[in-house]
N, CA, C, O and the ligand as a Tripos MOL2 file, in Angstrom:
@<TRIPOS>MOLECULE
protein
  305   303    77     0     0
PROTEIN
NO_CHARGES

@<TRIPOS>ATOM
      1 N         136.7270   48.3230  168.5110 N.3       1 MET1
      2 CA        137.6120   47.5890  167.5940 C.3       1 MET1
      3 C         138.9350   47.2470  168.2790 C.2       1 MET1
      4 O         139.4480   48.0000  169.1070 O.2       1 MET1
      5 N         139.4490   46.1210  167.9130 N.am      2 ILE2
      6 CA        140.7340   45.6890  168.4490 C.3       2 ILE2
      7 C         141.8010   45.9740  167.3970 C.2       2 ILE2
      8 O         141.6610   45.6050  166.2310 O.2       2 ILE2
      9 N         142.8560   46.6310  167.8270 N.am      3 ASN3
     10 CA        143.9230   46.9720  166.8970 C.3       3 ASN3
     11 C         144.8080   45.7600  166.6110 C.2       3 ASN3
     12 O         145.2940   45.0890  167.5210 O.2       3 ASN3
     13 N         144.9960   45.5070  165.3320 N.am      4 ASN4
     14 CA        145.7690   44.3430  164.9130 C.3       4 ASN4
     15 C         147.2320   44.3780  165.3390 C.2       4 ASN4
     16 O         147.8900   43.3390  165.3840 O.2       4 ASN4
     17 N         147.7360   45.5450  165.6470 N.am      5 GLU5
     18 CA        149.1690   45.6200  165.9500 C.3       5 GLU5
     19 C         149.5160   44.8910  167.2420 C.2       5 GLU5
     20 O         150.6870   44.6230  167.5130 O.2       5 GLU5
     21 N         148.5140   44.5740  168.0290 N.am      6 PHE6
     22 CA        148.7830   43.8590  169.2700 C.3       6 PHE6
     23 C         148.7900   42.3400  169.0660 C.2       6 PHE6
     24 O         149.1270   41.5760  169.9700 O.2       6 PHE6
     25 N         148.4190   41.9380  167.8870 N.am      7 MET7
     26 CA        148.3590   40.5090  167.6180 C.3       7 MET7
     27 C         149.7660   39.9780  167.3630 C.2       7 MET7
     28 O         150.4400   40.3990  166.4230 O.2       7 MET7
     29 N         150.1920   39.0610  168.2010 N.am      8 GLU8
     30 CA        151.5090   38.4480  167.9880 C.3       8 GLU8
     31 C         151.4240   37.4290  166.8710 C.2       8 GLU8
     32 O         150.3740   36.8330  166.6320 O.2       8 GLU8
     33 N         152.5330   37.2380  166.1960 N.am      9 GLU9
     34 CA        152.5850   36.1740  165.2080 C.3       9 GLU9
     35 C         152.9300   34.8670  165.9040 C.2       9 GLU9
     36 O         153.7370   34.8360  166.8330 O.2       9 GLU9
     37 N         152.3150   33.8010  165.4460 N.am     10 LEU10
     38 CA        152.6070   32.4950  166.0210 C.3      10 LEU10
     39 C         154.0260   32.0650  165.6550 C.2      10 LEU10
     40 O         154.4260   32.1160  164.4920 O.2      10 LEU10
     41 N         154.7650   31.6480  166.6520 N.am     11 LEU11
     42 CA        156.1100   31.1430  166.4000 C.3      11 LEU11
     43 C         156.0550   29.6630  166.0290 C.2      11 LEU11
     44 O         155.0100   29.0200  166.1270 O.2      11 LEU11
     45 N         157.1820   29.1470  165.6100 N.am     12 SER12
     46 CA        157.2800   27.7230  165.2800 C.3      12 SER12
     47 C         156.9790   26.8890  166.5160 C.2      12 SER12
     48 O         157.1010   27.3570  167.6490 O.2      12 SER12
     49 N         156.5840   25.6500  166.2750 N.am     13 CYS13
     50 CA        156.2780   24.7410  167.3650 C.3      13 CYS13
     51 C         157.5250   24.5070  168.2240 C.2      13 CYS13
     52 O         158.5700   24.1330  167.6910 O.2      13 CYS13
     53 N         157.4360   24.7200  169.5370 N.am     14 PRO14
     54 CA        158.6060   24.5080  170.4010 C.3      14 PRO14
     55 C         158.9350   23.0230  170.5920 C.2      14 PRO14
     56 O         160.0120   22.6810  171.0790 O.2      14 PRO14
     57 N         158.0210   22.1620  170.2150 N.am     15 ILE15
     58 CA        158.2540   20.7240  170.3810 C.3      15 ILE15
     59 C         158.9740   20.1430  169.1600 C.2      15 ILE15
     60 O         160.0020   19.4800  169.3010 O.2      15 ILE15
     61 N         158.4370   20.3910  167.9670 N.am     16 CYS16
     62 CA        159.0260   19.7740  166.7720 C.3      16 CYS16
     63 C         159.7280   20.7860  165.8730 C.2      16 CYS16
     64 O         160.3290   20.4170  164.8640 O.2      16 CYS16
     65 N         159.6500   22.0650  166.2430 N.am     17 GLN17
     66 CA        160.3340   23.1490  165.5000 C.3      17 GLN17
     67 C         159.7300   23.4170  164.1220 C.2      17 GLN17
     68 O         160.2830   24.2030  163.3530 O.2      17 GLN17
     69 N         158.6110   22.7810  163.8010 N.am     18 GLU18
     70 CA        157.9980   23.0350  162.4970 C.3      18 GLU18
     71 C         157.1710   24.3140  162.5680 C.2      18 GLU18
     72 O         156.5940   24.6390  163.6060 O.2      18 GLU18
     73 N         157.1230   25.0240  161.4640 N.am     19 ASP19
     74 CA        156.3930   26.2890  161.4210 C.3      19 ASP19
     75 C         154.9860   26.0460  160.8700 C.2      19 ASP19
     76 O         154.6170   26.5870  159.8270 O.2      19 ASP19
     77 N         154.2150   25.2400  161.5730 N.am     20 CYS20
     78 CA        152.8680   24.9840  161.0720 C.3      20 CYS20
     79 C         151.8310   25.0020  162.1940 C.2      20 CYS20
     80 O         150.8760   24.2260  162.1890 O.2      20 CYS20
     81 N         152.0390   25.9020  163.1510 N.am     21 ALA21
     82 CA        151.0540   26.0730  164.2060 C.3      21 ALA21
     83 C         149.9330   26.9890  163.7200 C.2      21 ALA21
     84 O         150.1700   27.9290  162.9600 O.2      21 ALA21
     85 N         148.7200   26.7050  164.1660 N.am     22 TYR22
     86 CA        147.6110   27.5620  163.7890 C.3      22 TYR22
     87 C         146.5890   27.5870  164.9230 C.2      22 TYR22
     88 O         146.5990   26.7380  165.8140 O.2      22 TYR22
     89 N         145.7190   28.5740  164.8660 N.am     23 ILE23
     90 CA        144.6810   28.7000  165.8940 C.3      23 ILE23
     91 C         143.4700   27.8780  165.4890 C.2      23 ILE23
     92 O         142.9680   27.9970  164.3710 O.2      23 ILE23
     93 N         143.0150   27.0590  166.3930 N.am     24 GLU24
     94 CA        141.8560   26.2050  166.1440 C.3      24 GLU24
     95 C         140.7580   26.6130  167.1140 C.2      24 GLU24
     96 O         141.0340   26.9370  168.2690 O.2      24 GLU24
     97 N         139.5180   26.5970  166.6500 N.am     25 SER25
     98 CA        138.4360   26.8730  167.5850 C.3      25 SER25
     99 C         137.6240   25.6030  167.7690 C.2      25 SER25
    100 O         137.5770   24.7370  166.8950 O.2      25 SER25
    101 N         137.0000   25.5170  168.9070 N.am     26 GLU26
    102 CA        136.2940   24.2970  169.2540 C.3      26 GLU26
    103 C         134.9120   24.6620  169.7830 C.2      26 GLU26
    104 O         134.7800   25.3930  170.7650 O.2      26 GLU26
    105 N         133.8970   24.1470  169.1230 N.am     27 GLY27
    106 CA        132.5400   24.3090  169.6150 C.3      27 GLY27
    107 C         132.0720   25.7470  169.7610 C.2      27 GLY27
    108 O         131.1080   26.0220  170.4760 O.2      27 GLY27
    109 N         132.7700   26.6880  169.0680 N.am     28 ASP28
    110 CA        132.3620   28.0870  169.1130 C.3      28 ASP28
    111 C         132.4390   28.6970  170.4950 C.2      28 ASP28
    112 O         131.7560   29.6850  170.7640 O.2      28 ASP28
    113 N         133.2340   28.1490  171.3650 N.am     29 TRP29
    114 CA        133.3670   28.7620  172.6940 C.3      29 TRP29
    115 C         134.7810   28.7800  173.2180 C.2      29 TRP29
    116 O         135.0470   29.3990  174.2490 O.2      29 TRP29
    117 N         135.6950   28.1190  172.5370 N.am     30 CYS30
    118 CA        137.0700   28.2230  172.9860 C.3      30 CYS30
    119 C         138.0380   28.0950  171.8160 C.2      30 CYS30
    120 O         137.7060   27.5250  170.7760 O.2      30 CYS30
    121 N         139.2280   28.6300  172.0030 N.am     31 VAL31
    122 CA        140.2770   28.5580  170.9920 C.3      31 VAL31
    123 C         141.5480   28.0100  171.6250 C.2      31 VAL31
    124 O         141.7500   28.0970  172.8370 O.2      31 VAL31
    125 N         142.3880   27.4510  170.7860 N.am     32 TYR32
    126 CA        143.7100   27.0140  171.2220 C.3      32 TYR32
    127 C         144.6150   26.9840  170.0080 C.2      32 TYR32
    128 O         144.1550   27.0350  168.8670 O.2      32 TYR32
    129 N         145.9010   26.9020  170.2690 N.am     33 VAL33
    130 CA        146.8650   26.7850  169.1830 C.3      33 VAL33
    131 C         147.2610   25.3260  169.0820 C.2      33 VAL33
    132 O         147.5050   24.6670  170.0930 O.2      33 VAL33
    133 N         147.3220   24.8280  167.8660 N.am     34 ILE34
    134 CA        147.7340   23.4430  167.6740 C.3      34 ILE34
    135 C         148.7740   23.3790  166.5690 C.2      34 ILE34
    136 O         148.7300   24.1530  165.6120 O.2      34 ILE34
    137 N         149.7090   22.4510  166.7100 N.am     35 CYS35
    138 CA        150.7480   22.2590  165.7030 C.3      35 CYS35
    139 C         150.2460   21.2700  164.6670 C.2      35 CYS35
    140 O         149.8730   20.1480  165.0070 O.2      35 CYS35
    141 N         150.2350   21.6790  163.4060 N.am     36 GLY36
    142 CA        149.7610   20.8080  162.3440 C.3      36 GLY36
    143 C         150.6930   19.6400  162.0690 C.2      36 GLY36
    144 O         150.3330   18.7010  161.3590 O.2      36 GLY36
    145 N         151.8700   19.7010  162.6230 N.am     37 HIS37
    146 CA        152.8470   18.6380  162.3830 C.3      37 HIS37
    147 C         152.7970   17.5640  163.4710 C.2      37 HIS37
    148 O         152.6310   16.3820  163.1690 O.2      37 HIS37
    149 N         152.9390   17.9690  164.7290 N.am     38 CYS38
    150 CA        153.0430   16.9660  165.7890 C.3      38 CYS38
    151 C         151.8060   16.9300  166.6900 C.2      38 CYS38
    152 O         151.6870   16.0470  167.5390 O.2      38 CYS38
    153 N         150.8950   17.8710  166.5130 N.am     39 GLY39
    154 CA        149.6590   17.8290  167.2830 C.3      39 GLY39
    155 C         149.7590   18.4040  168.6830 C.2      39 GLY39
    156 O         148.7920   18.3460  169.4430 O.2      39 GLY39
    157 N         150.9110   18.9570  169.0370 N.am     40 SER40
    158 CA        151.0370   19.6090  170.3380 C.3      40 SER40
    159 C         150.1330   20.8300  170.3720 C.2      40 SER40
    160 O         149.8900   21.4520  169.3370 O.2      40 SER40
    161 N         149.6370   21.1760  171.5420 N.am     41 ARG41
    162 CA        148.6920   22.2840  171.6050 C.3      41 ARG41
    163 C         148.8860   23.1290  172.8450 C.2      41 ARG41
    164 O         149.4770   22.7050  173.8380 O.2      41 ARG41
    165 N         148.3670   24.3360  172.7520 N.am     42 SER42
    166 CA        148.4060   25.2240  173.9090 C.3      42 SER42
    167 C         147.2140   24.9020  174.8010 C.2      42 SER42
    168 O         146.3820   24.0570  174.4700 O.2      42 SER42
    169 N         147.1460   25.5820  175.9230 N.am     43 VAL43
    170 CA        145.9320   25.5030  176.7210 C.3      43 VAL43
    171 C         144.8130   26.1770  175.9310 C.2      43 VAL43
    172 O         145.0820   26.8830  174.9590 O.2      43 VAL43
    173 N         143.5860   25.9700  176.3310 N.am     44 THR44
    174 CA        142.4750   26.6070  175.6390 C.3      44 THR44
    175 C         142.0800   27.8900  176.3650 C.2      44 THR44
    176 O         142.3260   28.0430  177.5610 O.2      44 THR44
    177 N         141.4680   28.8010  175.6270 N.am     45 ALA45
    178 CA        140.9240   30.0200  176.2070 C.3      45 ALA45
    179 C         139.4590   30.1230  175.7870 C.2      45 ALA45
    180 O         139.1320   29.9950  174.6070 O.2      45 ALA45
    181 N         138.6060   30.3500  176.7350 N.am     46 ASN46
    182 CA        137.1720   30.4400  176.4510 C.3      46 ASN46
    183 C         136.7760   31.8500  176.0360 C.2      46 ASN46
    184 O         137.4260   32.8260  176.4090 O.2      46 ASN46
    185 N         135.7100   31.9420  175.2640 N.am     47 TYR47
    186 CA        135.1750   33.2480  174.9040 C.3      47 TYR47
    187 C         133.6630   33.1350  174.7500 C.2      47 TYR47
    188 O         133.1210   32.0490  174.5400 O.2      47 TYR47
    189 N         132.9960   34.2850  174.8580 N.am     48 SER48
    190 CA        131.5500   34.2630  174.6870 C.3      48 SER48
    191 C         131.0610   35.4130  173.8300 C.2      48 SER48
    192 O         129.8570   35.6470  173.7310 O.2      48 SER48
    193 N         131.9970   36.1410  173.2000 N.am     49 SER49
    194 CA        131.6160   37.2160  172.2870 C.3      49 SER49
    195 C         132.7560   37.3930  171.2920 C.2      49 SER49
    196 O         133.8740   36.9520  171.5570 O.2      49 SER49
    197 N         132.4950   38.0310  170.1480 N.am     50 PRO50
    198 CA        133.5500   38.2230  169.1450 C.3      50 PRO50
    199 C         134.7710   38.9600  169.7010 C.2      50 PRO50
    200 O         135.9030   38.6290  169.3490 O.2      50 PRO50
    201 N         134.5520   39.9550  170.5650 N.am     51 GLU51
    202 CA        135.6940   40.6790  171.1370 C.3      51 GLU51
    203 C         136.4960   39.7710  172.0550 C.2      51 GLU51
    204 O         137.7260   39.7860  172.0570 O.2      51 GLU51
    205 N         135.7740   38.9860  172.8300 N.am     52 GLU52
    206 CA        136.4630   38.0560  173.7220 C.3      52 GLU52
    207 C         137.2320   37.0250  172.9150 C.2      52 GLU52
    208 O         138.2930   36.5660  173.3380 O.2      52 GLU52
    209 N         136.7030   36.6590  171.7590 N.am     53 ARG53
    210 CA        137.3890   35.6820  170.9340 C.3      53 ARG53
    211 C         138.7350   36.2290  170.4610 C.2      53 ARG53
    212 O         139.7390   35.5160  170.4710 O.2      53 ARG53
    213 N         138.7530   37.4850  170.0520 N.am     54 VAL54
    214 CA        140.0160   38.1000  169.6380 C.3      54 VAL54
    215 C         141.0000   38.0810  170.7910 C.2      54 VAL54
    216 O         142.1770   37.7620  170.6200 O.2      54 VAL54
    217 N         140.4960   38.4320  171.9760 N.am     55 ARG55
    218 CA        141.3680   38.4440  173.1490 C.3      55 ARG55
    219 C         141.8530   37.0220  173.4660 C.2      55 ARG55
    220 O         143.0120   36.8180  173.8260 O.2      55 ARG55
    221 N         140.9610   36.0610  173.3290 N.am     56 ALA56
    222 CA        141.3220   34.6680  173.6050 C.3      56 ALA56
    223 C         142.3890   34.1920  172.6220 C.2      56 ALA56
    224 O         143.3140   33.4720  172.9960 O.2      56 ALA56
    225 N         142.2490   34.6030  171.3590 N.am     57 GLU57
    226 CA        143.2530   34.2070  170.3570 C.3      57 GLU57
    227 C         144.6070   34.8340  170.6660 C.2      57 GLU57
    228 O         145.6470   34.1950  170.5080 O.2      57 GLU57
    229 N         144.5850   36.0960  171.1110 N.am     58 MET58
    230 CA        145.8340   36.7480  171.4780 C.3      58 MET58
    231 C         146.4680   36.0310  172.6640 C.2      58 MET58
    232 O         147.6850   35.8600  172.7320 O.2      58 MET58
    233 N         145.6190   35.6190  173.5900 N.am     59 GLN59
    234 CA        146.1020   34.9570  174.7930 C.3      59 GLN59
    235 C         146.7640   33.6120  174.4670 C.2      59 GLN59
    236 O         147.8620   33.3310  174.9470 O.2      59 GLN59
    237 N         146.1000   32.7830  173.6540 N.am     60 VAL60
    238 CA        146.6850   31.4740  173.3500 C.3      60 VAL60
    239 C         147.9270   31.6160  172.4660 C.2      60 VAL60
    240 O         148.8650   30.8250  172.5660 O.2      60 VAL60
    241 N         147.9200   32.6410  171.5960 N.am     61 THR61
    242 CA        149.1040   32.9050  170.7850 C.3      61 THR61
    243 C         150.2860   33.2370  171.6810 C.2      61 THR61
    244 O         151.3890   32.7200  171.4990 O.2      61 THR61
    245 N         150.0360   34.1100  172.6540 N.am     62 HIS62
    246 CA        151.1050   34.5040  173.5680 C.3      62 HIS62
    247 C         151.6050   33.3060  174.3740 C.2      62 HIS62
    248 O         152.8110   33.1120  174.5240 O.2      62 HIS62
    249 N         150.6800   32.5120  174.8850 N.am     63 LEU63
    250 CA        151.0740   31.3490  175.6840 C.3      63 LEU63
    251 C         151.8940   30.3660  174.8470 C.2      63 LEU63
    252 O         152.8720   29.7840  175.3190 O.2      63 LEU63
    253 N         151.4730   30.2000  173.6100 N.am     64 TRP64
    254 CA        152.2300   29.3270  172.6960 C.3      64 TRP64
    255 C         153.6490   29.8710  172.5060 C.2      64 TRP64
    256 O         154.6300   29.1300  172.5720 O.2      64 TRP64
    257 N         153.7290   31.1720  172.2720 N.am     65 ASN65
    258 CA        155.0200   31.7790  171.9730 C.3      65 ASN65
    259 C         155.9850   31.7500  173.1520 C.2      65 ASN65
    260 O         157.2010   31.7470  172.9580 O.2      65 ASN65
    261 N         155.4510   31.7270  174.3730 N.am     66 ILE66
    262 CA        156.3630   31.6570  175.5220 C.3      66 ILE66
    263 C         156.6010   30.2050  175.9410 C.2      66 ILE66
    264 O         157.2670   29.9470  176.9440 O.2      66 ILE66
    265 N         156.0590   29.2600  175.1740 N.am     67 GLY67
    266 CA        156.4060   27.8580  175.3870 C.3      67 GLY67
    267 C         155.4550   27.0710  176.2620 C.2      67 GLY67
    268 O         155.7660   25.9500  176.6620 O.2      67 GLY67
    269 N         154.2850   27.6480  176.5690 N.am     68 LYS68
    270 CA        153.3000   26.8920  177.3300 C.3      68 LYS68
    271 C         152.5450   25.9710  176.3770 C.2      68 LYS68
    272 O         151.4140   26.2460  175.9740 O.2      68 LYS68
    273 N         153.2020   24.8790  176.0350 N.am     69 VAL69
    274 CA        152.6940   23.9640  175.0200 C.3      69 VAL69
    275 C         152.6350   22.5560  175.5990 C.2      69 VAL69
    276 O         153.5630   22.0940  176.2630 O.2      69 VAL69
    277 N         151.5330   21.9020  175.3330 N.am     70 ILE70
    278 CA        151.3670   20.5320  175.8110 C.3      70 ILE70
    279 C         151.7860   19.5920  174.6780 C.2      70 ILE70
    280 O         151.1610   19.5710  173.6180 O.2      70 ILE70
    281 N         152.8300   18.8290  174.9060 N.am     71 ALA71
    282 CA        153.3350   17.9310  173.8720 C.3      71 ALA71
    283 C         152.3800   16.7710  173.6570 C.2      71 ALA71
    284 O         151.8900   16.1560  174.6040 O.2      71 ALA71
    285 N         152.1320   16.4910  172.3960 N.am     72 GLU72
    286 CA        151.2670   15.3630  172.0360 C.3      72 GLU72
    287 C         152.1120   14.3480  171.3110 C.2      72 GLU72
    288 O         152.6000   14.6190  170.2130 O.2      72 GLU72
    289 N         152.2950   13.1880  171.9010 N.am     73 ARG73
    290 CA        153.1350   12.1690  171.2530 C.3      73 ARG73
    291 C         152.2620   11.2750  170.3950 C.2      73 ARG73
    292 O         152.0960   10.0840  170.6560 O.2      73 ARG73
    293 N         151.7100   11.8920  169.3640 N.am     74 ARG74
    294 CA        150.7930   11.1950  168.4900 C.3      74 ARG74
    295 C         151.5680   10.2620  167.5520 C.2      74 ARG74
    296 O         152.5270   10.6860  166.9070 O.2      74 ARG74
    297 N         151.1610    9.0210  167.4780 N.am     75 GLY75
    298 CA        151.7450    8.0990  166.5120 C.3      75 GLY75
    299 C         153.1360    7.6280  166.8660 C.2      75 GLY75
    300 O         153.8810    7.1840  165.9930 O.2      75 GLY75
    301 N         153.5010    7.7190  168.1380 N.am     76 GLU76
    302 CA        154.8230    7.2330  168.5200 C.3      76 GLU76
    303 C         154.7060    5.9950  169.4040 C.2      76 GLU76
    304 O         155.7210    5.4410  169.8270 O.2      76 GLU76
    305 ZN        154.9500   20.4950  166.4830 Zn       77 ZN77
@<TRIPOS>BOND
     1     1     2 1
     2     2     3 1
     3     3     4 2
     4     3     5 am
     5     5     6 1
     6     6     7 1
     7     7     8 2
     8     7     9 am
     9     9    10 1
    10    10    11 1
    11    11    12 2
    12    11    13 am
    13    13    14 1
    14    14    15 1
    15    15    16 2
    16    15    17 am
    17    17    18 1
    18    18    19 1
    19    19    20 2
    20    19    21 am
    21    21    22 1
    22    22    23 1
    23    23    24 2
    24    23    25 am
    25    25    26 1
    26    26    27 1
    27    27    28 2
    28    27    29 am
    29    29    30 1
    30    30    31 1
    31    31    32 2
    32    31    33 am
    33    33    34 1
    34    34    35 1
    35    35    36 2
    36    35    37 am
    37    37    38 1
    38    38    39 1
    39    39    40 2
    40    39    41 am
    41    41    42 1
    42    42    43 1
    43    43    44 2
    44    43    45 am
    45    45    46 1
    46    46    47 1
    47    47    48 2
    48    47    49 am
    49    49    50 1
    50    50    51 1
    51    51    52 2
    52    51    53 am
    53    53    54 1
    54    54    55 1
    55    55    56 2
    56    55    57 am
    57    57    58 1
    58    58    59 1
    59    59    60 2
    60    59    61 am
    61    61    62 1
    62    62    63 1
    63    63    64 2
    64    63    65 am
    65    65    66 1
    66    66    67 1
    67    67    68 2
    68    67    69 am
    69    69    70 1
    70    70    71 1
    71    71    72 2
    72    71    73 am
    73    73    74 1
    74    74    75 1
    75    75    76 2
    76    75    77 am
    77    77    78 1
    78    78    79 1
    79    79    80 2
    80    79    81 am
    81    81    82 1
    82    82    83 1
    83    83    84 2
    84    83    85 am
    85    85    86 1
    86    86    87 1
    87    87    88 2
    88    87    89 am
    89    89    90 1
    90    90    91 1
    91    91    92 2
    92    91    93 am
    93    93    94 1
    94    94    95 1
    95    95    96 2
    96    95    97 am
    97    97    98 1
    98    98    99 1
    99    99   100 2
   100    99   101 am
   101   101   102 1
   102   102   103 1
   103   103   104 2
   104   103   105 am
   105   105   106 1
   106   106   107 1
   107   107   108 2
   108   107   109 am
   109   109   110 1
   110   110   111 1
   111   111   112 2
   112   111   113 am
   113   113   114 1
   114   114   115 1
   115   115   116 2
   116   115   117 am
   117   117   118 1
   118   118   119 1
   119   119   120 2
   120   119   121 am
   121   121   122 1
   122   122   123 1
   123   123   124 2
   124   123   125 am
   125   125   126 1
   126   126   127 1
   127   127   128 2
   128   127   129 am
   129   129   130 1
   130   130   131 1
   131   131   132 2
   132   131   133 am
   133   133   134 1
   134   134   135 1
   135   135   136 2
   136   135   137 am
   137   137   138 1
   138   138   139 1
   139   139   140 2
   140   139   141 am
   141   141   142 1
   142   142   143 1
   143   143   144 2
   144   143   145 am
   145   145   146 1
   146   146   147 1
   147   147   148 2
   148   147   149 am
   149   149   150 1
   150   150   151 1
   151   151   152 2
   152   151   153 am
   153   153   154 1
   154   154   155 1
   155   155   156 2
   156   155   157 am
   157   157   158 1
   158   158   159 1
   159   159   160 2
   160   159   161 am
   161   161   162 1
   162   162   163 1
   163   163   164 2
   164   163   165 am
   165   165   166 1
   166   166   167 1
   167   167   168 2
   168   167   169 am
   169   169   170 1
   170   170   171 1
   171   171   172 2
   172   171   173 am
   173   173   174 1
   174   174   175 1
   175   175   176 2
   176   175   177 am
   177   177   178 1
   178   178   179 1
   179   179   180 2
   180   179   181 am
   181   181   182 1
   182   182   183 1
   183   183   184 2
   184   183   185 am
   185   185   186 1
   186   186   187 1
   187   187   188 2
   188   187   189 am
   189   189   190 1
   190   190   191 1
   191   191   192 2
   192   191   193 am
   193   193   194 1
   194   194   195 1
   195   195   196 2
   196   195   197 am
   197   197   198 1
   198   198   199 1
   199   199   200 2
   200   199   201 am
   201   201   202 1
   202   202   203 1
   203   203   204 2
   204   203   205 am
   205   205   206 1
   206   206   207 1
   207   207   208 2
   208   207   209 am
   209   209   210 1
   210   210   211 1
   211   211   212 2
   212   211   213 am
   213   213   214 1
   214   214   215 1
   215   215   216 2
   216   215   217 am
   217   217   218 1
   218   218   219 1
   219   219   220 2
   220   219   221 am
   221   221   222 1
   222   222   223 1
   223   223   224 2
   224   223   225 am
   225   225   226 1
   226   226   227 1
   227   227   228 2
   228   227   229 am
   229   229   230 1
   230   230   231 1
   231   231   232 2
   232   231   233 am
   233   233   234 1
   234   234   235 1
   235   235   236 2
   236   235   237 am
   237   237   238 1
   238   238   239 1
   239   239   240 2
   240   239   241 am
   241   241   242 1
   242   242   243 1
   243   243   244 2
   244   243   245 am
   245   245   246 1
   246   246   247 1
   247   247   248 2
   248   247   249 am
   249   249   250 1
   250   250   251 1
   251   251   252 2
   252   251   253 am
   253   253   254 1
   254   254   255 1
   255   255   256 2
   256   255   257 am
   257   257   258 1
   258   258   259 1
   259   259   260 2
   260   259   261 am
   261   261   262 1
   262   262   263 1
   263   263   264 2
   264   263   265 am
   265   265   266 1
   266   266   267 1
   267   267   268 2
   268   267   269 am
   269   269   270 1
   270   270   271 1
   271   271   272 2
   272   271   273 am
   273   273   274 1
   274   274   275 1
   275   275   276 2
   276   275   277 am
   277   277   278 1
   278   278   279 1
   279   279   280 2
   280   279   281 am
   281   281   282 1
   282   282   283 1
   283   283   284 2
   284   283   285 am
   285   285   286 1
   286   286   287 1
   287   287   288 2
   288   287   289 am
   289   289   290 1
   290   290   291 1
   291   291   292 2
   292   291   293 am
   293   293   294 1
   294   294   295 1
   295   295   296 2
   296   295   297 am
   297   297   298 1
   298   298   299 1
   299   299   300 2
   300   299   301 am
   301   301   302 1
   302   302   303 1
   303   303   304 2
@<TRIPOS>SUBSTRUCTURE
     1 MET1         2 RESIDUE 1 A MET
     2 ILE2         6 RESIDUE 1 A ILE
     3 ASN3        10 RESIDUE 1 A ASN
     4 ASN4        14 RESIDUE 1 A ASN
     5 GLU5        18 RESIDUE 1 A GLU
     6 PHE6        22 RESIDUE 1 A PHE
     7 MET7        26 RESIDUE 1 A MET
     8 GLU8        30 RESIDUE 1 A GLU
     9 GLU9        34 RESIDUE 1 A GLU
    10 LEU10       38 RESIDUE 1 A LEU
    11 LEU11       42 RESIDUE 1 A LEU
    12 SER12       46 RESIDUE 1 A SER
    13 CYS13       50 RESIDUE 1 A CYS
    14 PRO14       54 RESIDUE 1 A PRO
    15 ILE15       58 RESIDUE 1 A ILE
    16 CYS16       62 RESIDUE 1 A CYS
    17 GLN17       66 RESIDUE 1 A GLN
    18 GLU18       70 RESIDUE 1 A GLU
    19 ASP19       74 RESIDUE 1 A ASP
    20 CYS20       78 RESIDUE 1 A CYS
    21 ALA21       82 RESIDUE 1 A ALA
    22 TYR22       86 RESIDUE 1 A TYR
    23 ILE23       90 RESIDUE 1 A ILE
    24 GLU24       94 RESIDUE 1 A GLU
    25 SER25       98 RESIDUE 1 A SER
    26 GLU26      102 RESIDUE 1 A GLU
    27 GLY27      106 RESIDUE 1 A GLY
    28 ASP28      110 RESIDUE 1 A ASP
    29 TRP29      114 RESIDUE 1 A TRP
    30 CYS30      118 RESIDUE 1 A CYS
    31 VAL31      122 RESIDUE 1 A VAL
    32 TYR32      126 RESIDUE 1 A TYR
    33 VAL33      130 RESIDUE 1 A VAL
    34 ILE34      134 RESIDUE 1 A ILE
    35 CYS35      138 RESIDUE 1 A CYS
    36 GLY36      142 RESIDUE 1 A GLY
    37 HIS37      146 RESIDUE 1 A HIS
    38 CYS38      150 RESIDUE 1 A CYS
    39 GLY39      154 RESIDUE 1 A GLY
    40 SER40      158 RESIDUE 1 A SER
    41 ARG41      162 RESIDUE 1 A ARG
    42 SER42      166 RESIDUE 1 A SER
    43 VAL43      170 RESIDUE 1 A VAL
    44 THR44      174 RESIDUE 1 A THR
    45 ALA45      178 RESIDUE 1 A ALA
    46 ASN46      182 RESIDUE 1 A ASN
    47 TYR47      186 RESIDUE 1 A TYR
    48 SER48      190 RESIDUE 1 A SER
    49 SER49      194 RESIDUE 1 A SER
    50 PRO50      198 RESIDUE 1 A PRO
    51 GLU51      202 RESIDUE 1 A GLU
    52 GLU52      206 RESIDUE 1 A GLU
    53 ARG53      210 RESIDUE 1 A ARG
    54 VAL54      214 RESIDUE 1 A VAL
    55 ARG55      218 RESIDUE 1 A ARG
    56 ALA56      222 RESIDUE 1 A ALA
    57 GLU57      226 RESIDUE 1 A GLU
    58 MET58      230 RESIDUE 1 A MET
    59 GLN59      234 RESIDUE 1 A GLN
    60 VAL60      238 RESIDUE 1 A VAL
    61 THR61      242 RESIDUE 1 A THR
    62 HIS62      246 RESIDUE 1 A HIS
    63 LEU63      250 RESIDUE 1 A LEU
    64 TRP64      254 RESIDUE 1 A TRP
    65 ASN65      258 RESIDUE 1 A ASN
    66 ILE66      262 RESIDUE 1 A ILE
    67 GLY67      266 RESIDUE 1 A GLY
    68 LYS68      270 RESIDUE 1 A LYS
    69 VAL69      274 RESIDUE 1 A VAL
    70 ILE70      278 RESIDUE 1 A ILE
    71 ALA71      282 RESIDUE 1 A ALA
    72 GLU72      286 RESIDUE 1 A GLU
    73 ARG73      290 RESIDUE 1 A ARG
    74 ARG74      294 RESIDUE 1 A ARG
    75 GLY75      298 RESIDUE 1 A GLY
    76 GLU76      302 RESIDUE 1 A GLU
    77 ZN77       305 GROUP 0 **** ****
């Protein structure tokens, strides 16, 4: 089991400052964080088991929180 206390909370989007970032999964093999407001996203992390998925989510959360975010200039 993975202890929840190691799970960081997602911070606000560093690009648009909105607090609407969430973890998205893609094709059941990778996860990333995406901003629901501006569409900026973190890098993706791959996983191949439920435990790896938890680790992957922690990883993308951490990367998001330290500002490793790819800006998406959607609709501009
Ligand atoms: Zn944003």
